[in-house]
mmCIF file of the N, C-alpha and C atoms, coordinates in Angstrom:
data_MODEL
# 
_entry.id   MODEL 
# 
loop_
_atom_site.group_PDB 
_atom_site.id 
_atom_site.type_symbol 
_atom_site.label_atom_id 
_atom_site.label_alt_id 
_atom_site.label_comp_id 
_atom_site.label_asym_id 
_atom_site.label_entity_id 
_atom_site.label_seq_id 
_atom_site.pdbx_PDB_ins_code 
_atom_site.Cartn_x 
_atom_site.Cartn_y 
_atom_site.Cartn_z 
_atom_site.occupancy 
_atom_site.B_iso_or_equiv 
_atom_site.pdbx_formal_charge 
_atom_site.auth_seq_id 
_atom_site.auth_comp_id 
_atom_site.auth_asym_id 
_atom_site.auth_atom_id 
_atom_site.pdbx_PDB_model_num 
ATOM 1   N N  . UNK A 1 1  ? 9.490   -2.738  10.263 1.00 0.00 ? 1  UNK A N  1 
ATOM 2   C CA . UNK A 1 1  ? 9.146   -3.163  8.919  1.00 0.00 ? 1  UNK A CA 1 
ATOM 3   C C  . UNK A 1 1  ? 10.282  -3.980  8.335  1.00 0.00 ? 1  UNK A C  1 
ATOM 4   N N  . UNK A 1 2  ? 9.932   -5.050  7.681  1.00 0.00 ? 2  UNK A N  1 
ATOM 5   C CA . UNK A 1 2  ? 10.957  -5.833  7.011  1.00 0.00 ? 2  UNK A CA 1 
ATOM 6   C C  . UNK A 1 2  ? 11.091  -5.348  5.581  1.00 0.00 ? 2  UNK A C  1 
ATOM 7   N N  . UNK A 1 3  ? 12.230  -5.603  4.994  1.00 0.00 ? 3  UNK A N  1 
ATOM 8   C CA . UNK A 1 3  ? 12.452  -5.173  3.620  1.00 0.00 ? 3  UNK A CA 1 
ATOM 9   C C  . UNK A 1 3  ? 12.547  -6.405  2.728  1.00 0.00 ? 3  UNK A C  1 
ATOM 10  N N  . UNK A 1 4  ? 11.508  -7.199  2.728  1.00 0.00 ? 4  UNK A N  1 
ATOM 11  C CA . UNK A 1 4  ? 11.454  -8.401  1.904  1.00 0.00 ? 4  UNK A CA 1 
ATOM 12  C C  . UNK A 1 4  ? 11.096  -8.008  0.471  1.00 0.00 ? 4  UNK A C  1 
ATOM 13  N N  . UNK A 1 5  ? 11.740  -8.659  -0.479 1.00 0.00 ? 5  UNK A N  1 
ATOM 14  C CA . UNK A 1 5  ? 11.393  -8.414  -1.869 1.00 0.00 ? 5  UNK A CA 1 
ATOM 15  C C  . UNK A 1 5  ? 10.337  -9.425  -2.274 1.00 0.00 ? 5  UNK A C  1 
ATOM 16  N N  . UNK A 1 6  ? 9.175   -8.958  -2.623 1.00 0.00 ? 6  UNK A N  1 
ATOM 17  C CA . UNK A 1 6  ? 8.054   -9.796  -3.009 1.00 0.00 ? 6  UNK A CA 1 
ATOM 18  C C  . UNK A 1 6  ? 7.603   -9.392  -4.407 1.00 0.00 ? 6  UNK A C  1 
ATOM 19  N N  . UNK A 1 7  ? 7.177   -10.371 -5.170 1.00 0.00 ? 7  UNK A N  1 
ATOM 20  C CA . UNK A 1 7  ? 6.573   -10.072 -6.459 1.00 0.00 ? 7  UNK A CA 1 
ATOM 21  C C  . UNK A 1 7  ? 5.086   -9.840  -6.209 1.00 0.00 ? 7  UNK A C  1 
ATOM 22  N N  . UNK A 1 8  ? 4.596   -8.637  -6.473 1.00 0.00 ? 8  UNK A N  1 
ATOM 23  C CA . UNK A 1 8  ? 3.197   -8.348  -6.155 1.00 0.00 ? 8  UNK A CA 1 
ATOM 24  C C  . UNK A 1 8  ? 2.218   -9.087  -7.065 1.00 0.00 ? 8  UNK A C  1 
ATOM 25  N N  . UNK A 1 9  ? 1.110   -9.487  -6.463 1.00 0.00 ? 9  UNK A N  1 
ATOM 26  C CA . UNK A 1 9  ? 0.001   -10.091 -7.208 1.00 0.00 ? 9  UNK A CA 1 
ATOM 27  C C  . UNK A 1 9  ? -0.944  -9.010  -7.726 1.00 0.00 ? 9  UNK A C  1 
ATOM 28  N N  . UNK A 1 10 ? -0.923  -7.850  -7.081 1.00 0.00 ? 10 UNK A N  1 
ATOM 29  C CA . UNK A 1 10 ? -1.814  -6.743  -7.426 1.00 0.00 ? 10 UNK A CA 1 
ATOM 30  C C  . UNK A 1 10 ? -1.011  -5.446  -7.426 1.00 0.00 ? 10 UNK A C  1 
ATOM 31  N N  . UNK A 1 11 ? -1.486  -4.468  -8.204 1.00 0.00 ? 11 UNK A N  1 
ATOM 32  C CA . UNK A 1 11 ? -0.836  -3.161  -8.267 1.00 0.00 ? 11 UNK A CA 1 
ATOM 33  C C  . UNK A 1 11 ? -1.911  -2.084  -8.223 1.00 0.00 ? 11 UNK A C  1 
ATOM 34  N N  . UNK A 1 12 ? -1.651  -1.037  -7.440 1.00 0.00 ? 12 UNK A N  1 
ATOM 35  C CA . UNK A 1 12 ? -2.569  0.090   -7.337 1.00 0.00 ? 12 UNK A CA 1 
ATOM 36  C C  . UNK A 1 12 ? -1.754  1.371   -7.261 1.00 0.00 ? 12 UNK A C  1 
ATOM 37  N N  . UNK A 1 13 ? -2.089  2.329   -8.111 1.00 0.00 ? 13 UNK A N  1 
ATOM 38  C CA . UNK A 1 13 ? -1.429  3.633   -8.105 1.00 0.00 ? 13 UNK A CA 1 
ATOM 39  C C  . UNK A 1 13 ? -2.438  4.668   -7.623 1.00 0.00 ? 13 UNK A C  1 
ATOM 40  N N  . UNK A 1 14 ? -2.193  5.193   -6.427 1.00 0.00 ? 14 UNK A N  1 
ATOM 41  C CA . UNK A 1 14 ? -3.098  6.199   -5.864 1.00 0.00 ? 14 UNK A CA 1 
ATOM 42  C C  . UNK A 1 14 ? -2.390  7.550   -5.735 1.00 0.00 ? 14 UNK A C  1 
ATOM 43  N N  . UNK A 1 15 ? -1.338  7.736   -6.534 1.00 0.00 ? 15 UNK A N  1 
ATOM 44  C CA . UNK A 1 15 ? -0.574  8.990   -6.444 1.00 0.00 ? 15 UNK A CA 1 
ATOM 45  C C  . UNK A 1 15 ? -1.383  10.199  -6.902 1.00 0.00 ? 15 UNK A C  1 
ATOM 46  N N  . UNK A 1 16 ? -2.415  9.999   -7.689 1.00 0.00 ? 16 UNK A N  1 
ATOM 47  C CA . UNK A 1 16 ? -3.238  11.114  -8.150 1.00 0.00 ? 16 UNK A CA 1 
ATOM 48  C C  . UNK A 1 16 ? -4.472  11.343  -7.308 1.00 0.00 ? 16 UNK A C  1 
ATOM 49  N N  . UNK A 1 17 ? -4.621  10.577  -6.230 1.00 0.00 ? 17 UNK A N  1 
ATOM 50  C CA . UNK A 1 17 ? -5.810  10.667  -5.388 1.00 0.00 ? 17 UNK A CA 1 
ATOM 51  C C  . UNK A 1 17 ? -5.508  11.394  -4.083 1.00 0.00 ? 17 UNK A C  1 
ATOM 52  N N  . UNK A 1 18 ? -6.559  11.829  -3.417 1.00 0.00 ? 18 UNK A N  1 
ATOM 53  C CA . UNK A 1 18 ? -6.432  12.496  -2.118 1.00 0.00 ? 18 UNK A CA 1 
ATOM 54  C C  . UNK A 1 18 ? -7.215  11.705  -1.078 1.00 0.00 ? 18 UNK A C  1 
ATOM 55  N N  . UNK A 1 19 ? -6.867  11.923  0.201  1.00 0.00 ? 19 UNK A N  1 
ATOM 56  C CA . UNK A 1 19 ? -7.602  11.288  1.296  1.00 0.00 ? 19 UNK A CA 1 
ATOM 57  C C  . UNK A 1 19 ? -9.033  11.812  1.303  1.00 0.00 ? 19 UNK A C  1 
ATOM 58  N N  . UNK A 1 20 ? -10.027 11.005  1.581  1.00 0.00 ? 20 UNK A N  1 
ATOM 59  C CA . UNK A 1 20 ? -9.960  9.623   2.034  1.00 0.00 ? 20 UNK A CA 1 
ATOM 60  C C  . UNK A 1 20 ? -9.958  8.599   0.893  1.00 0.00 ? 20 UNK A C  1 
ATOM 61  N N  . UNK A 1 21 ? -9.963  9.056   -0.355 1.00 0.00 ? 21 UNK A N  1 
ATOM 62  C CA . UNK A 1 21 ? -10.047 8.118   -1.482 1.00 0.00 ? 21 UNK A CA 1 
ATOM 63  C C  . UNK A 1 21 ? -8.829  7.212   -1.576 1.00 0.00 ? 21 UNK A C  1 
ATOM 64  N N  . UNK A 1 22 ? -7.677  7.683   -1.067 1.00 0.00 ? 22 UNK A N  1 
ATOM 65  C CA . UNK A 1 22 ? -6.478  6.851   -1.118 1.00 0.00 ? 22 UNK A CA 1 
ATOM 66  C C  . UNK A 1 22 ? -6.700  5.558   -0.337 1.00 0.00 ? 22 UNK A C  1 
ATOM 67  N N  . UNK A 1 23 ? -7.258  5.655   0.873  1.00 0.00 ? 23 UNK A N  1 
ATOM 68  C CA . UNK A 1 23 ? -7.482  4.434   1.637  1.00 0.00 ? 23 UNK A CA 1 
ATOM 69  C C  . UNK A 1 23 ? -8.696  3.667   1.137  1.00 0.00 ? 23 UNK A C  1 
ATOM 70  N N  . UNK A 1 24 ? -9.722  4.357   0.670  1.00 0.00 ? 24 UNK A N  1 
ATOM 71  C CA . UNK A 1 24 ? -10.906 3.664   0.151  1.00 0.00 ? 24 UNK A CA 1 
ATOM 72  C C  . UNK A 1 24 ? -10.494 2.743   -1.005 1.00 0.00 ? 24 UNK A C  1 
ATOM 73  N N  . UNK A 1 25 ? -9.702  3.256   -1.922 1.00 0.00 ? 25 UNK A N  1 
ATOM 74  C CA . UNK A 1 25 ? -9.255  2.433   -3.056 1.00 0.00 ? 25 UNK A CA 1 
ATOM 75  C C  . UNK A 1 25 ? -8.361  1.291   -2.584 1.00 0.00 ? 25 UNK A C  1 
ATOM 76  N N  . UNK A 1 26 ? -7.497  1.573   -1.603 1.00 0.00 ? 26 UNK A N  1 
ATOM 77  C CA . UNK A 1 26 ? -6.622  0.528   -1.063 1.00 0.00 ? 26 UNK A CA 1 
ATOM 78  C C  . UNK A 1 26 ? -7.451  -0.552  -0.378 1.00 0.00 ? 26 UNK A C  1 
ATOM 79  N N  . UNK A 1 27 ? -8.450  -0.158  0.388  1.00 0.00 ? 27 UNK A N  1 
ATOM 80  C CA . UNK A 1 27 ? -9.298  -1.127  1.094  1.00 0.00 ? 27 UNK A CA 1 
ATOM 81  C C  . UNK A 1 27 ? -10.075 -1.985  0.105  1.00 0.00 ? 27 UNK A C  1 
ATOM 82  N N  . UNK A 1 28 ? -10.589 -1.393  -0.960 1.00 0.00 ? 28 UNK A N  1 
ATOM 83  C CA . UNK A 1 28 ? -11.303 -2.179  -1.969 1.00 0.00 ? 28 UNK A CA 1 
ATOM 84  C C  . UNK A 1 28 ? -10.380 -3.228  -2.591 1.00 0.00 ? 28 UNK A C  1 
ATOM 85  N N  . UNK A 1 29 ? -9.134  -2.860  -2.836 1.00 0.00 ? 29 UNK A N  1 
ATOM 86  C CA . UNK A 1 29 ? -8.168  -3.818  -3.359 1.00 0.00 ? 29 UNK A CA 1 
ATOM 87  C C  . UNK A 1 29 ? -7.916  -4.925  -2.340 1.00 0.00 ? 29 UNK A C  1 
ATOM 88  N N  . UNK A 1 30 ? -7.723  -4.567  -1.091 1.00 0.00 ? 30 UNK A N  1 
ATOM 89  C CA . UNK A 1 30 ? -7.441  -5.557  -0.051 1.00 0.00 ? 30 UNK A CA 1 
ATOM 90  C C  . UNK A 1 30 ? -8.591  -6.552  0.091  1.00 0.00 ? 30 UNK A C  1 
ATOM 91  N N  . UNK A 1 31 ? -9.811  -6.088  -0.066 1.00 0.00 ? 31 UNK A N  1 
ATOM 92  C CA . UNK A 1 31 ? -10.967 -6.977  0.052  1.00 0.00 ? 31 UNK A CA 1 
ATOM 93  C C  . UNK A 1 31 ? -11.007 -8.008  -1.073 1.00 0.00 ? 31 UNK A C  1 
ATOM 94  N N  . UNK A 1 32 ? -10.423 -7.694  -2.229 1.00 0.00 ? 32 UNK A N  1 
ATOM 95  C CA . UNK A 1 32 ? -10.389 -8.630  -3.362 1.00 0.00 ? 32 UNK A CA 1 
ATOM 96  C C  . UNK A 1 32 ? -9.233  -9.620  -3.261 1.00 0.00 ? 32 UNK A C  1 
ATOM 97  N N  . UNK A 1 33 ? -8.271  -9.331  -2.397 1.00 0.00 ? 33 UNK A N  1 
ATOM 98  C CA . UNK A 1 33 ? -7.076  -10.172 -2.288 1.00 0.00 ? 33 UNK A CA 1 
ATOM 99  C C  . UNK A 1 33 ? -7.390  -11.489 -1.585 1.00 0.00 ? 33 UNK A C  1 
ATOM 100 N N  . UNK A 1 34 ? -6.661  -12.530 -1.999 1.00 0.00 ? 34 UNK A N  1 
ATOM 101 C CA . UNK A 1 34 ? -6.733  -13.831 -1.336 1.00 0.00 ? 34 UNK A CA 1 
ATOM 102 C C  . UNK A 1 34 ? -5.643  -13.885 -0.268 1.00 0.00 ? 34 UNK A C  1 
ATOM 103 N N  . UNK A 1 35 ? -5.813  -14.764 0.698  1.00 0.00 ? 35 UNK A N  1 
ATOM 104 C CA . UNK A 1 35 ? -4.823  -14.939 1.753  1.00 0.00 ? 35 UNK A CA 1 
ATOM 105 C C  . UNK A 1 35 ? -3.453  -15.253 1.155  1.00 0.00 ? 35 UNK A C  1 
ATOM 106 N N  . UNK A 1 36 ? -2.421  -14.543 1.617  1.00 0.00 ? 36 UNK A N  1 
ATOM 107 C CA . UNK A 1 36 ? -1.058  -14.746 1.144  1.00 0.00 ? 36 UNK A CA 1 
ATOM 108 C C  . UNK A 1 36 ? -0.669  -13.892 -0.041 1.00 0.00 ? 36 UNK A C  1 
ATOM 109 N N  . UNK A 1 37 ? -1.635  -13.239 -0.682 1.00 0.00 ? 37 UNK A N  1 
ATOM 110 C CA . UNK A 1 37 ? -1.307  -12.398 -1.835 1.00 0.00 ? 37 UNK A CA 1 
ATOM 111 C C  . UNK A 1 37 ? -0.668  -11.083 -1.384 1.00 0.00 ? 37 UNK A C  1 
ATOM 112 N N  . UNK A 1 38 ? 0.145   -10.532 -2.290 1.00 0.00 ? 38 UNK A N  1 
ATOM 113 C CA . UNK A 1 38 ? 0.867   -9.292  -2.030 1.00 0.00 ? 38 UNK A CA 1 
ATOM 114 C C  . UNK A 1 38 ? 0.380   -8.216  -2.994 1.00 0.00 ? 38 UNK A C  1 
ATOM 115 N N  . UNK A 1 39 ? 0.229   -6.999  -2.482 1.00 0.00 ? 39 UNK A N  1 
ATOM 116 C CA . UNK A 1 39 ? -0.154  -5.861  -3.315 1.00 0.00 ? 39 UNK A CA 1 
ATOM 117 C C  . UNK A 1 39 ? 0.908   -4.779  -3.212 1.00 0.00 ? 39 UNK A C  1 
ATOM 118 N N  . UNK A 1 40 ? 1.191   -4.165  -4.360 1.00 0.00 ? 40 UNK A N  1 
ATOM 119 C CA . UNK A 1 40 ? 2.068   -2.995  -4.401 1.00 0.00 ? 40 UNK A CA 1 
ATOM 120 C C  . UNK A 1 40 ? 1.180   -1.777  -4.598 1.00 0.00 ? 40 UNK A C  1 
ATOM 121 N N  . UNK A 1 41 ? 1.297   -0.823  -3.673 1.00 0.00 ? 41 UNK A N  1 
ATOM 122 C CA . UNK A 1 41 ? 0.503   0.397   -3.735 1.00 0.00 ? 41 UNK A CA 1 
ATOM 123 C C  . UNK A 1 41 ? 1.469   1.571   -3.835 1.00 0.00 ? 41 UNK A C  1 
ATOM 124 N N  . UNK A 1 42 ? 1.342   2.364   -4.909 1.00 0.00 ? 42 UNK A N  1 
ATOM 125 C CA . UNK A 1 42 ? 2.141   3.586   -5.058 1.00 0.00 ? 42 UNK A CA 1 
ATOM 126 C C  . UNK A 1 42 ? 1.318   4.725   -4.496 1.00 0.00 ? 42 UNK A C  1 
ATOM 127 N N  . UNK A 1 43 ? 1.918   5.452   -3.535 1.00 0.00 ? 43 UNK A N  1 
ATOM 128 C CA . UNK A 1 43 ? 1.176   6.532   -2.916 1.00 0.00 ? 43 UNK A CA 1 
ATOM 129 C C  . UNK A 1 43 ? 2.032   7.784   -2.822 1.00 0.00 ? 43 UNK A C  1 
ATOM 130 N N  . UNK A 1 44 ? 1.370   8.937   -2.765 1.00 0.00 ? 44 UNK A N  1 
ATOM 131 C CA . UNK A 1 44 ? 2.107   10.199  -2.683 1.00 0.00 ? 44 UNK A CA 1 
ATOM 132 C C  . UNK A 1 44 ? 2.539   10.479  -1.247 1.00 0.00 ? 44 UNK A C  1 
ATOM 133 N N  . UNK A 1 45 ? 3.443   11.430  -1.108 1.00 0.00 ? 45 UNK A N  1 
ATOM 134 C CA . UNK A 1 45 ? 3.858   11.856  0.231  1.00 0.00 ? 45 UNK A CA 1 
ATOM 135 C C  . UNK A 1 45 ? 2.720   12.651  0.869  1.00 0.00 ? 45 UNK A C  1 
ATOM 136 N N  . UNK A 1 46 ? 2.918   13.023  2.103  1.00 0.00 ? 46 UNK A N  1 
ATOM 137 C CA . UNK A 1 46 ? 1.909   13.806  2.811  1.00 0.00 ? 46 UNK A CA 1 
ATOM 138 C C  . UNK A 1 46 ? 0.923   12.916  3.548  1.00 0.00 ? 46 UNK A C  1 
ATOM 139 N N  . UNK A 1 47 ? -0.318  13.341  3.569  1.00 0.00 ? 47 UNK A N  1 
ATOM 140 C CA . UNK A 1 47 ? -1.358  12.656  4.332  1.00 0.00 ? 47 UNK A CA 1 
ATOM 141 C C  . UNK A 1 47 ? -1.524  11.182  3.953  1.00 0.00 ? 47 UNK A C  1 
ATOM 142 N N  . UNK A 1 48 ? -1.554  10.823  2.658  1.00 0.00 ? 48 UNK A N  1 
ATOM 143 C CA . UNK A 1 48 ? -1.671  9.403   2.319  1.00 0.00 ? 48 UNK A CA 1 
ATOM 144 C C  . UNK A 1 48 ? -0.509  8.567   2.852  1.00 0.00 ? 48 UNK A C  1 
ATOM 145 N N  . UNK A 1 49 ? 0.701   9.097   2.804  1.00 0.00 ? 49 UNK A N  1 
ATOM 146 C CA . UNK A 1 49 ? 1.871   8.380   3.297  1.00 0.00 ? 49 UNK A CA 1 
ATOM 147 C C  . UNK A 1 49 ? 1.771   8.134   4.802  1.00 0.00 ? 49 UNK A C  1 
ATOM 148 N N  . UNK A 1 50 ? 1.169   9.073   5.517  1.00 0.00 ? 50 UNK A N  1 
ATOM 149 C CA . UNK A 1 50 ? 1.001   8.920   6.957  1.00 0.00 ? 50 UNK A CA 1 
ATOM 150 C C  . UNK A 1 50 ? -0.156  7.979   7.297  1.00 0.00 ? 50 UNK A C  1 
ATOM 151 N N  . UNK A 1 51 ? -1.256  8.076   6.558  1.00 0.00 ? 51 UNK A N  1 
ATOM 152 C CA . UNK A 1 51 ? -2.485  7.381   6.938  1.00 0.00 ? 51 UNK A CA 1 
ATOM 153 C C  . UNK A 1 51 ? -2.654  5.983   6.360  1.00 0.00 ? 51 UNK A C  1 
ATOM 154 N N  . UNK A 1 52 ? -2.308  5.778   5.101  1.00 0.00 ? 52 UNK A N  1 
ATOM 155 C CA . UNK A 1 52 ? -2.594  4.487   4.457  1.00 0.00 ? 52 UNK A CA 1 
ATOM 156 C C  . UNK A 1 52 ? -1.862  3.326   5.126  1.00 0.00 ? 52 UNK A C  1 
ATOM 157 N N  . UNK A 1 53 ? -0.545  3.398   5.346  1.00 0.00 ? 53 UNK A N  1 
ATOM 158 C CA . UNK A 1 53 ? 0.112   2.254   6.002  1.00 0.00 ? 53 UNK A CA 1 
ATOM 159 C C  . UNK A 1 53 ? -0.467  1.940   7.385  1.00 0.00 ? 53 UNK A C  1 
ATOM 160 N N  . UNK A 1 54 ? -0.767  2.971   8.153  1.00 0.00 ? 54 UNK A N  1 
ATOM 161 C CA . UNK A 1 54 ? -1.351  2.769   9.478  1.00 0.00 ? 54 UNK A CA 1 
ATOM 162 C C  . UNK A 1 54 ? -2.722  2.099   9.362  1.00 0.00 ? 54 UNK A C  1 
ATOM 163 N N  . UNK A 1 55 ? -3.552  2.562   8.449  1.00 0.00 ? 55 UNK A N  1 
ATOM 164 C CA . UNK A 1 55 ? -4.889  1.985   8.267  1.00 0.00 ? 55 UNK A CA 1 
ATOM 165 C C  . UNK A 1 55 ? -4.811  0.545   7.775  1.00 0.00 ? 55 UNK A C  1 
ATOM 166 N N  . UNK A 1 56 ? -3.833  0.252   6.919  1.00 0.00 ? 56 UNK A N  1 
ATOM 167 C CA . UNK A 1 56 ? -3.636  -1.113  6.425  1.00 0.00 ? 56 UNK A CA 1 
ATOM 168 C C  . UNK A 1 56 ? -3.341  -2.042  7.605  1.00 0.00 ? 56 UNK A C  1 
ATOM 169 N N  . UNK A 1 57 ? -2.451  -1.614  8.493  1.00 0.00 ? 57 UNK A N  1 
ATOM 170 C CA . UNK A 1 57 ? -2.117  -2.417  9.687  1.00 0.00 ? 57 UNK A CA 1 
ATOM 171 C C  . UNK A 1 57 ? -3.344  -2.617  10.572 1.00 0.00 ? 57 UNK A C  1 
ATOM 172 N N  . UNK A 1 58 ? -4.117  -1.548  10.753 1.00 0.00 ? 58 UNK A N  1 
ATOM 173 C CA . UNK A 1 58 ? -5.321  -1.637  11.594 1.00 0.00 ? 58 UNK A CA 1 
ATOM 174 C C  . UNK A 1 58 ? -6.334  -2.615  11.022 1.00 0.00 ? 58 UNK A C  1 
ATOM 175 N N  . UNK A 1 59 ? -6.321  -2.803  9.703  1.00 0.00 ? 59 UNK A N  1 
ATOM 176 C CA . UNK A 1 59 ? -7.227  -3.752  9.054  1.00 0.00 ? 59 UNK A CA 1 
ATOM 177 C C  . UNK A 1 59 ? -6.701  -5.187  9.136  1.00 0.00 ? 59 UNK A C  1 
ATOM 178 N N  . UNK A 1 60 ? -5.498  -5.368  9.714  1.00 0.00 ? 60 UNK A N  1 
ATOM 179 C CA . UNK A 1 60 ? -4.964  -6.707  9.908  1.00 0.00 ? 60 UNK A CA 1 
ATOM 180 C C  . UNK A 1 60 ? -4.054  -7.208  8.802  1.00 0.00 ? 60 UNK A C  1 
ATOM 181 N N  . UNK A 1 61 ? -3.619  -6.320  7.923  1.00 0.00 ? 61 UNK A N  1 
ATOM 182 C CA . UNK A 1 61 ? -2.708  -6.704  6.842  1.00 0.00 ? 61 UNK A CA 1 
ATOM 183 C C  . UNK A 1 61 ? -1.270  -6.437  7.273  1.00 0.00 ? 61 UNK A C  1 
ATOM 184 N N  . UNK A 1 62 ? -0.348  -7.161  6.673  1.00 0.00 ? 62 UNK A N  1 
ATOM 185 C CA . UNK A 1 62 ? 1.062   -7.028  7.004  1.00 0.00 ? 62 UNK A CA 1 
ATOM 186 C C  . UNK A 1 62 ? 1.732   -6.051  6.036  1.00 0.00 ? 62 UNK A C  1 
ATOM 187 N N  . UNK A 1 63 ? 2.368   -5.032  6.581  1.00 0.00 ? 63 UNK A N  1 
ATOM 188 C CA . UNK A 1 63 ? 3.156   -4.109  5.764  1.00 0.00 ? 63 UNK A CA 1 
ATOM 189 C C  . UNK A 1 63 ? 4.530   -4.733  5.601  1.00 0.00 ? 63 UNK A C  1 
ATOM 190 N N  . UNK A 1 64 ? 4.850   -5.156  4.374  1.00 0.00 ? 64 UNK A N  1 
ATOM 191 C CA . UNK A 1 64 ? 6.140   -5.785  4.098  1.00 0.00 ? 64 UNK A CA 1 
ATOM 192 C C  . UNK A 1 64 ? 7.242   -4.752  3.955  1.00 0.00 ? 64 UNK A C  1 
ATOM 193 N N  . UNK A 1 65 ? 6.943   -3.635  3.299  1.00 0.00 ? 65 UNK A N  1 
ATOM 194 C CA . UNK A 1 65 ? 7.936   -2.572  3.135  1.00 0.00 ? 65 UNK A CA 1 
ATOM 195 C C  . UNK A 1 65 ? 7.245   -1.284  2.731  1.00 0.00 ? 65 UNK A C  1 
ATOM 196 N N  . UNK A 1 66 ? 7.940   -0.198  2.972  1.00 0.00 ? 66 UNK A N  1 
ATOM 197 C CA . UNK A 1 66 ? 7.509   1.134   2.560  1.00 0.00 ? 66 UNK A CA 1 
ATOM 198 C C  . UNK A 1 66 ? 8.777   1.890   2.211  1.00 0.00 ? 66 UNK A C  1 
ATOM 199 N N  . UNK A 1 67 ? 8.965   2.135   0.911  1.00 0.00 ? 67 UNK A N  1 
ATOM 200 C CA . UNK A 1 67 ? 10.203  2.748   0.437  1.00 0.00 ? 67 UNK A CA 1 
ATOM 201 C C  . UNK A 1 67 ? 9.910   3.849   -0.571 1.00 0.00 ? 67 UNK A C  1 
ATOM 202 N N  . UNK A 1 68 ? 10.790  4.845   -0.654 1.00 0.00 ? 68 UNK A N  1 
ATOM 203 C CA . UNK A 1 68 ? 10.625  5.879   -1.682 1.00 0.00 ? 68 UNK A CA 1 
ATOM 204 C C  . UNK A 1 68 ? 10.761  5.271   -3.073 1.00 0.00 ? 68 UNK A C  1 
ATOM 205 N N  . UNK A 1 69 ? 9.981   5.774   -3.998 1.00 0.00 ? 69 UNK A N  1 
ATOM 206 C CA . UNK A 1 69 ? 10.077  5.357   -5.404 1.00 0.00 ? 69 UNK A CA 1 
ATOM 207 C C  . UNK A 1 69 ? 11.143  6.234   -6.044 1.00 0.00 ? 69 UNK A C  1 
ATOM 208 N N  . UNK A 1 70 ? 12.246  5.629   -6.400 1.00 0.00 ? 70 UNK A N  1 
ATOM 209 C CA . UNK A 1 70 ? 13.387  6.357   -6.939 1.00 0.00 ? 70 UNK A CA 1 
ATOM 210 C C  . UNK A 1 70 ? 12.984  7.198   -8.148 1.00 0.00 ? 70 UNK A C  1 
ATOM 211 N N  . UNK A 1 71 ? 13.321  8.476   -8.108 1.00 0.00 ? 71 UNK A N  1 
ATOM 212 C CA . UNK A 1 71 ? 13.060  9.369   -9.233 1.00 0.00 ? 71 UNK A CA 1 
ATOM 213 C C  . UNK A 1 71 ? 11.649  9.909   -9.301 1.00 0.00 ? 71 UNK A C  1 
ATOM 214 N N  . UNK A 1 72 ? 10.819  9.596   -8.317 1.00 0.00 ? 72 UNK A N  1 
ATOM 215 C CA . UNK A 1 72 ? 9.440   10.098  -8.324 1.00 0.00 ? 72 UNK A CA 1 
ATOM 216 C C  . UNK A 1 72 ? 9.096   10.606  -6.933 1.00 0.00 ? 72 UNK A C  1 
ATOM 217 N N  . UNK A 1 73 ? 8.144   11.515  -6.859 1.00 0.00 ? 73 UNK A N  1 
ATOM 218 C CA . UNK A 1 73 ? 7.680   12.003  -5.566 1.00 0.00 ? 73 UNK A CA 1 
ATOM 219 C C  . UNK A 1 73 ? 6.569   11.077  -5.084 1.00 0.00 ? 73 UNK A C  1 
ATOM 220 N N  . UNK A 1 74 ? 6.939   9.807   -4.899 1.00 0.00 ? 74 UNK A N  1 
ATOM 221 C CA . UNK A 1 74 ? 5.971   8.792   -4.494 1.00 0.00 ? 74 UNK A CA 1 
ATOM 222 C C  . UNK A 1 74 ? 6.677   7.747   -3.650 1.00 0.00 ? 74 UNK A C  1 
ATOM 223 N N  . UNK A 1 75 ? 5.890   6.899   -3.043 1.00 0.00 ? 75 UNK A N  1 
ATOM 224 C CA . UNK A 1 75 ? 6.402   5.810   -2.219 1.00 0.00 ? 75 UNK A CA 1 
ATOM 225 C C  . UNK A 1 75 ? 5.749   4.508   -2.662 1.00 0.00 ? 75 UNK A C  1 
ATOM 226 N N  . UNK A 1 76 ? 6.449   3.405   -2.423 1.00 0.00 ? 76 UNK A N  1 
ATOM 227 C CA . UNK A 1 76 ? 5.942   2.088   -2.768 1.00 0.00 ? 76 UNK A CA 1 
ATOM 228 C C  . UNK A 1 76 ? 5.686   1.329   -1.468 1.00 0.00 ? 76 UNK A C  1 
ATOM 229 N N  . UNK A 1 77 ? 4.431   0.953   -1.277 1.00 0.00 ? 77 UNK A N  1 
ATOM 230 C CA . UNK A 1 77 ? 3.996   0.211   -0.104 1.00 0.00 ? 77 UNK A CA 1 
ATOM 231 C C  . UNK A 1 77 ? 3.673   -1.214  -0.541 1.00 0.00 ? 77 UNK A C  1 
ATOM 232 N N  . UNK A 1 78 ? 4.320   -2.193  0.068  1.00 0.00 ? 78 UNK A N  1 
ATOM 233 C CA . UNK A 1 78 ? 3.998   -3.597  -0.192 1.00 0.00 ? 78 UNK A CA 1 
ATOM 234 C C  . UNK A 1 78 ? 3.247   -4.143  1.006  1.00 0.00 ? 78 UNK A C  1 
ATOM 235 N N  . UNK A 1 79 ? 2.064   -4.734  0.735  1.00 0.00 ? 79 UNK A N  1 
ATOM 236 C CA . UNK A 1 79 ? 1.256   -5.297  1.804  1.00 0.00 ? 79 UNK A CA 1 
ATOM 237 C C  . UNK A 1 79 ? 0.882   -6.736  1.464  1.00 0.00 ? 79 UNK A C  1 
ATOM 238 N N  . UNK A 1 80 ? 0.691   -7.545  2.505  1.00 0.00 ? 80 UNK A N  1 
ATOM 239 C CA . UNK A 1 80 ? 0.278   -8.932  2.290  1.00 0.00 ? 80 UNK A CA 1 
ATOM 240 C C  . UNK A 1 80 ? -0.928  -9.231  3.158  1.00 0.00 ? 80 UNK A C  1 
ATOM 241 N N  . UNK A 1 81 ? -1.879  -9.937  2.560  1.00 0.00 ? 81 UNK A N  1 
ATOM 242 C CA . UNK A 1 81 ? -3.048  -10.373 3.297  1.00 0.00 ? 81 UNK A CA 1 
ATOM 243 C C  . UNK A 1 81 ? -2.705  -11.640 4.053  1.00 0.00 ? 81 UNK A C  1 
ATOM 244 N N  . UNK A 1 82 ? -3.012  -11.675 5.349  1.00 0.00 ? 82 UNK A N  1 
ATOM 245 C CA . UNK A 1 82 ? -2.717  -12.848 6.177  1.00 0.00 ? 82 UNK A CA 1 
ATOM 246 C C  . UNK A 1 82 ? -3.596  -14.027 5.798  1.00 0.00 ? 82 UNK A C  1 
# 
């Protein structure tokens, strides 16, 4: 994973959701994205942290970074549509 700093075009907070809704909401966002756009997705630890980035890659999107959100029990996932 690269640690590129990108200004997101879209933002999604799924920290209050559980699987499979975490990926369903992420996929709906990805389908609305245009080629080259970047989305920031805040997700909780546990199952979503394990599954969402992997599923995003399987859908053909580029994971730009995945980092802990300082001061919160969450992570920030940056993805870009090819």
